[in-house]
Backbone and ligand atoms as CSV (ligand in chain L), in Angstrom:
chain,resi,resn,atom,element,x,y,z
A,1,UNK,N,N,-2.548,13.964,-1.546
A,1,UNK,CA,C,-2.543,13.110,-2.775
A,1,UNK,C,C,-1.637,13.730,-3.829
A,2,UNK,N,N,-1.601,15.030,-3.811
A,2,UNK,CA,C,-0.705,15.737,-4.852
A,2,UNK,C,C,0.728,15.472,-4.672
A,3,UNK,N,N,1.195,15.292,-3.477
A,3,UNK,CA,C,2.579,15.115,-3.177
A,3,UNK,C,C,3.026,13.645,-3.271
A,4,UNK,N,N,2.169,12.746,-3.422
A,4,UNK,CA,C,2.443,11.414,-3.439
A,4,UNK,C,C,3.171,11.046,-4.698
A,5,UNK,N,N,4.204,10.183,-4.640
A,5,UNK,CA,C,4.891,9.685,-5.781
A,5,UNK,C,C,3.936,8.859,-6.639
A,6,UNK,N,N,4.303,8.706,-7.913
A,6,UNK,CA,C,3.499,7.977,-8.792
A,6,UNK,C,C,3.442,6.495,-8.409
A,7,UNK,N,N,4.460,5.885,-7.933
A,7,UNK,CA,C,4.449,4.466,-7.593
A,7,UNK,C,C,3.543,4.298,-6.289
A,8,UNK,N,N,3.561,5.283,-5.408
A,8,UNK,CA,C,2.638,5.191,-4.220
A,8,UNK,C,C,1.144,5.295,-4.626
A,9,UNK,N,N,0.927,6.116,-5.631
A,9,UNK,CA,C,-0.454,6.277,-6.090
A,9,UNK,C,C,-1.043,5.020,-6.726
A,10,UNK,N,N,-0.083,4.313,-7.370
A,10,UNK,CA,C,-0.587,3.181,-8.221
A,10,UNK,C,C,-0.383,1.829,-7.532
A,11,UNK,N,N,0.208,1.701,-6.406
A,11,UNK,CA,C,0.450,0.388,-5.808
A,11,UNK,C,C,-0.780,-0.293,-5.376
A,12,UNK,N,N,-0.814,-1.632,-5.410
A,12,UNK,CA,C,-1.968,-2.362,-4.950
A,12,UNK,C,C,-1.477,-3.665,-4.229
A,13,UNK,N,N,-2.188,-4.004,-3.152
A,13,UNK,CA,C,-1.725,-5.180,-2.423
A,13,UNK,C,C,-3.049,-5.904,-2.005
A,14,UNK,N,N,-3.012,-7.249,-1.889
A,14,UNK,CA,C,-4.131,-7.930,-1.352
A,14,UNK,C,C,-4.121,-7.761,0.212
A,15,UNK,N,N,-5.212,-8.042,0.750
A,15,UNK,CA,C,-5.338,-7.827,2.296
A,15,UNK,C,C,-4.377,-8.775,3.069
A,16,UNK,N,N,-4.254,-9.932,2.496
A,16,UNK,CA,C,-3.248,-10.951,3.131
A,16,UNK,C,C,-3.351,-11.019,4.671
A,17,UNK,N,N,-2.250,-11.147,5.351
A,17,UNK,CA,C,-2.193,-11.225,6.782
A,17,UNK,C,C,-2.680,-9.815,7.275
A,18,UNK,N,N,-3.361,-9.799,8.303
A,18,UNK,CA,C,-3.891,-10.735,9.200
A,18,UNK,C,C,-5.410,-11.031,8.901
A,19,UNK,N,N,-5.942,-10.605,7.744
A,19,UNK,CA,C,-7.373,-10.720,7.451
A,19,UNK,C,C,-7.709,-12.030,6.699
A,20,UNK,N,N,-6.838,-12.333,5.722
A,20,UNK,CA,C,-7.226,-13.483,4.763
A,20,UNK,C,C,-6.682,-14.769,5.320
A,21,UNK,N,N,-7.568,-15.831,5.418
A,21,UNK,CA,C,-7.143,-17.124,6.025
A,21,UNK,C,C,-6.192,-17.876,5.066
A,22,UNK,N,N,-6.115,-17.453,3.825
A,22,UNK,CA,C,-5.230,-18.127,2.871
A,22,UNK,C,C,-3.839,-17.526,2.806
A,23,UNK,N,N,-3.667,-16.424,3.505
A,23,UNK,CA,C,-2.431,-15.689,3.437
A,23,UNK,C,C,-1.224,-16.428,4.072
A,24,UNK,N,N,-0.110,-16.413,3.354
A,24,UNK,CA,C,1.148,-16.996,3.838
A,24,UNK,C,C,2.070,-15.829,4.277
A,25,UNK,N,N,1.805,-14.619,3.937
A,25,UNK,CA,C,2.697,-13.533,4.304
A,25,UNK,C,C,2.006,-12.208,4.199
A,26,UNK,N,N,2.664,-11.168,4.320
A,26,UNK,CA,C,2.101,-9.768,4.323
A,26,UNK,C,C,1.681,-9.363,2.968
A,27,UNK,N,N,0.758,-8.478,2.943
A,27,UNK,CA,C,0.392,-7.839,1.615
A,27,UNK,C,C,0.222,-6.318,1.957
A,28,UNK,N,N,-1.055,-5.842,2.184
A,28,UNK,CA,C,-1.356,-4.405,2.289
A,28,UNK,C,C,-0.614,-3.787,3.467
A,29,UNK,N,N,-0.366,-4.526,4.483
A,29,UNK,CA,C,0.304,-3.900,5.600
A,29,UNK,C,C,1.795,-3.632,5.402
A,30,UNK,N,N,2.469,-4.377,4.523
A,30,UNK,CA,C,3.897,-4.305,4.295
A,30,UNK,C,C,4.291,-3.563,3.086
A,31,UNK,N,N,3.454,-3.621,2.089
A,31,UNK,CA,C,3.935,-2.919,0.881
A,31,UNK,C,C,4.178,-1.402,0.896
A,32,UNK,N,N,3.417,-0.649,1.765
A,32,UNK,CA,C,3.768,0.794,1.913
A,32,UNK,C,C,5.181,0.972,2.445
A,33,UNK,N,N,5.606,0.103,3.292
A,33,UNK,CA,C,7.080,0.204,3.768
A,33,UNK,C,C,8.021,-0.042,2.663
A,34,UNK,N,N,7.721,-1.048,1.814
A,34,UNK,CA,C,8.641,-1.318,0.657
A,34,UNK,C,C,8.691,-0.167,-0.306
A,35,UNK,N,N,7.456,0.434,-0.565
A,35,UNK,CA,C,7.403,1.591,-1.419
A,35,UNK,C,C,8.298,2.692,-0.923
A,36,UNK,N,N,8.264,2.877,0.486
A,36,UNK,CA,C,9.054,3.923,1.088
A,36,UNK,C,C,10.530,3.676,0.823
A,37,UNK,N,N,11.016,2.361,0.637
A,37,UNK,CA,C,12.389,2.160,0.314
A,37,UNK,C,C,12.699,2.338,-1.158
A,38,UNK,N,N,11.663,2.143,-1.992
A,38,UNK,CA,C,11.866,2.222,-3.463
A,38,UNK,C,C,11.818,3.724,-3.919
A,39,UNK,N,N,11.000,4.507,-3.253
A,39,UNK,CA,C,10.850,5.971,-3.630
A,39,UNK,C,C,12.196,6.724,-3.738
A,40,UNK,N,N,13.119,6.593,-2.726
A,40,UNK,CA,C,14.356,7.371,-2.905
A,40,UNK,C,C,15.233,6.886,-3.999
A,41,UNK,N,N,15.121,5.576,-4.321
A,41,UNK,CA,C,15.845,5.042,-5.499
A,41,UNK,C,C,15.353,5.594,-6.796
A,42,UNK,N,N,13.978,5.638,-6.915
A,42,UNK,CA,C,13.391,6.269,-8.112
A,42,UNK,C,C,13.701,7.751,-8.247
A,43,UNK,N,N,13.732,8.430,-7.099
A,43,UNK,CA,C,14.029,9.868,-7.134
A,43,UNK,C,C,15.531,10.077,-7.587
A,44,UNK,N,N,16.407,9.252,-7.001
A,44,UNK,CA,C,17.806,9.356,-7.366
A,44,UNK,C,C,18.037,9.237,-8.854
A,45,UNK,N,N,17.229,8.365,-9.577
A,45,UNK,CA,C,17.377,8.173,-10.960
A,45,UNK,C,C,16.365,8.923,-11.837
A,46,UNK,N,N,15.650,9.880,-11.179
A,46,UNK,CA,C,14.718,10.762,-11.763
A,46,UNK,C,C,13.573,9.998,-12.438
A,47,UNK,N,N,13.118,8.893,-11.784
A,47,UNK,CA,C,12.035,8.139,-12.309
A,47,UNK,C,C,10.773,8.210,-11.450
A,48,UNK,N,N,10.705,9.197,-10.513
A,48,UNK,CA,C,9.603,9.266,-9.628
A,48,UNK,C,C,8.269,9.604,-10.275
A,49,UNK,N,N,8.340,10.156,-11.491
A,49,UNK,CA,C,7.039,10.432,-12.232
A,49,UNK,C,C,6.663,9.368,-13.196
A,50,UNK,N,N,7.435,8.351,-13.276
A,50,UNK,CA,C,7.049,7.237,-14.211
A,50,UNK,C,C,5.927,6.462,-13.598
A,51,UNK,N,N,4.967,5.965,-14.369
A,51,UNK,CA,C,3.798,5.193,-13.849
A,51,UNK,C,C,4.194,3.705,-13.726
A,52,UNK,N,N,5.025,3.468,-12.767
A,52,UNK,CA,C,5.416,2.069,-12.471
A,52,UNK,C,C,4.382,1.533,-11.503
A,53,UNK,N,N,3.855,0.429,-11.841
A,53,UNK,CA,C,2.854,-0.305,-11.011
A,53,UNK,C,C,3.456,-1.437,-10.337
A,54,UNK,N,N,3.324,-1.435,-8.964
A,54,UNK,CA,C,3.795,-2.617,-8.153
A,54,UNK,C,C,2.590,-3.158,-7.391
A,55,UNK,N,N,2.534,-4.473,-7.454
A,55,UNK,CA,C,1.484,-5.145,-6.734
A,55,UNK,C,C,2.029,-6.389,-5.941
A,56,UNK,N,N,1.396,-6.602,-4.785
A,56,UNK,CA,C,1.842,-7.699,-3.942
A,56,UNK,C,C,0.712,-8.523,-3.440
A,57,UNK,N,N,0.831,-9.778,-3.252
A,57,UNK,CA,C,-0.161,-10.674,-2.685
A,57,UNK,C,C,0.378,-11.610,-1.590
A,58,UNK,N,N,-0.480,-12.003,-0.855
A,58,UNK,CA,C,-0.165,-12.945,0.332
A,58,UNK,C,C,-0.268,-14.374,-0.021
A,59,UNK,N,N,-0.700,-14.720,-1.265
A,59,UNK,CA,C,-0.634,-16.165,-1.680
A,59,UNK,C,C,-0.756,-16.097,-3.250
A,60,UNK,N,N,-0.719,-17.270,-3.830
A,60,UNK,CA,C,-0.628,-17.316,-5.310
A,60,UNK,C,C,-1.929,-17.039,-5.989
A,61,UNK,N,N,-3.048,-16.880,-5.210
A,61,UNK,CA,C,-4.347,-16.597,-5.902
A,61,UNK,C,C,-4.314,-15.252,-6.609
A,62,UNK,N,N,-3.449,-14.277,-6.200
A,62,UNK,CA,C,-3.258,-13.141,-6.913
A,62,UNK,C,C,-4.429,-12.083,-6.878
A,63,UNK,N,N,-5.046,-11.889,-5.772
A,63,UNK,CA,C,-6.260,-11.010,-5.767
A,63,UNK,C,C,-5.948,-9.653,-6.206
A,64,UNK,N,N,-4.748,-9.147,-5.991
A,64,UNK,CA,C,-4.396,-7.786,-6.373
A,64,UNK,C,C,-3.745,-7.750,-7.833
A,65,UNK,N,N,-3.957,-8.914,-8.511
A,65,UNK,CA,C,-3.421,-8.990,-9.956
A,65,UNK,C,C,-1.980,-8.653,-10.105
A,66,UNK,N,N,-1.041,-9.255,-9.341
A,66,UNK,CA,C,0.299,-9.035,-9.484
A,66,UNK,C,C,0.991,-9.361,-10.778
A,67,UNK,N,N,0.253,-10.358,-11.444
A,67,UNK,CA,C,0.784,-10.892,-12.740
A,67,UNK,C,C,0.680,-9.793,-13.871
A,68,UNK,N,N,-0.125,-8.813,-13.685
A,68,UNK,CA,C,-0.364,-7.802,-14.692
A,68,UNK,C,C,0.415,-6.516,-14.442
A,69,UNK,N,N,1.123,-6.429,-13.387
A,69,UNK,CA,C,1.820,-5.247,-13.035
A,69,UNK,C,C,3.289,-5.255,-13.513
A,70,UNK,N,N,3.940,-4.111,-13.615
A,70,UNK,CA,C,5.392,-4.069,-13.992
A,70,UNK,C,C,6.255,-4.758,-12.988
A,71,UNK,N,N,5.930,-4.630,-11.708
A,71,UNK,CA,C,6.592,-5.337,-10.664
A,71,UNK,C,C,5.491,-6.084,-9.829
A,72,UNK,N,N,5.708,-7.435,-9.782
A,72,UNK,CA,C,4.724,-8.251,-9.001
A,72,UNK,C,C,5.500,-9.015,-7.962
A,73,UNK,N,N,4.857,-9.039,-6.796
A,73,UNK,CA,C,5.476,-9.829,-5.666
A,73,UNK,C,C,4.388,-10.851,-5.206
A,74,UNK,N,N,4.718,-12.100,-5.377
A,74,UNK,CA,C,3.771,-13.091,-4.967
A,74,UNK,C,C,4.434,-14.101,-4.044
A,75,UNK,N,N,3.802,-14.254,-2.942
A,75,UNK,CA,C,4.450,-15.077,-1.830
A,75,UNK,C,C,4.574,-16.508,-2.321
A,76,UNK,N,N,5.635,-17.268,-1.965
A,76,UNK,CA,C,5.783,-18.631,-2.366
A,76,UNK,C,C,5.945,-19.507,-1.158
A,77,UNK,N,N,6.188,-18.897,-0.013
A,77,UNK,CA,C,6.381,-19.769,1.203
A,77,UNK,C,C,6.092,-18.921,2.369
A,78,UNK,N,N,5.652,-19.537,3.483
A,78,UNK,CA,C,5.243,-18.822,4.626
A,78,UNK,C,C,6.455,-17.943,5.142
A,79,UNK,N,N,6.054,-16.741,5.379
A,79,UNK,CA,C,7.041,-15.769,5.876
A,79,UNK,C,C,7.189,-14.680,4.882
A,80,UNK,N,N,8.392,-14.378,4.598
A,80,UNK,CA,C,8.717,-13.269,3.598
A,80,UNK,C,C,9.428,-13.756,2.443
A,81,UNK,N,N,8.969,-14.795,1.836
A,81,UNK,CA,C,9.530,-15.400,0.589
A,81,UNK,C,C,8.624,-15.067,-0.537
A,82,UNK,N,N,9.044,-14.152,-1.457
A,82,UNK,CA,C,8.142,-13.810,-2.616
A,82,UNK,C,C,8.902,-14.037,-3.880
A,83,UNK,N,N,8.106,-14.463,-4.938
A,83,UNK,CA,C,8.629,-14.466,-6.258
A,83,UNK,C,C,8.529,-13.036,-6.776
A,84,UNK,N,N,9.502,-12.631,-7.561
A,84,UNK,CA,C,9.448,-11.280,-8.127
A,84,UNK,C,C,9.245,-11.386,-9.565
A,85,UNK,N,N,8.176,-10.823,-10.057
A,85,UNK,CA,C,7.841,-10.779,-11.472
A,85,UNK,C,C,8.087,-9.437,-12.046
A,86,UNK,N,N,8.841,-9.395,-13.123
A,86,UNK,CA,C,9.056,-8.082,-13.711
A,86,UNK,C,C,8.602,-8.119,-15.235
A,87,UNK,N,N,7.909,-7.130,-15.677
A,87,UNK,CA,C,7.454,-7.088,-17.067
A,87,UNK,C,C,8.199,-5.983,-17.736
L,1,SF4,S1,S,-4.091,-13.055,-2.738
L,1,SF4,FE1,FE,-4.355,-14.723,-1.335
L,1,SF4,S2,S,-3.807,-13.880,0.634
L,1,SF4,FE2,FE,-4.221,-12.170,-0.727
L,1,SF4,S3,S,-6.377,-11.710,-0.345
L,1,SF4,FE3,FE,-6.248,-13.054,-2.152
L,1,SF4,S4,S,-6.561,-15.125,-1.249
L,1,SF4,FE4,FE,-6.014,-13.733,0.419
């Protein structure tokens, strides 16, 4: 836990596929992979200690409250089509 980046400690995703029947796309299974792609970018720009919150949901119900995060990903269509919300 001590060595985890701030964004990894703070991320949240809805269960989405393959647990929730309302899900149109991935949530908790896919977000850690995306975090892994974002972490090197944050490190490059020395932002790895910033408390950036990213949240993802598998439908517009927003169970992980993506509309309140600095970065929110909300699926809009079956597959990997997400709206990106930035605050
Ligand atoms: S946001 Fe949608 S897909 Fe995700 S757990 Fe809630 S209802 Fe299911």
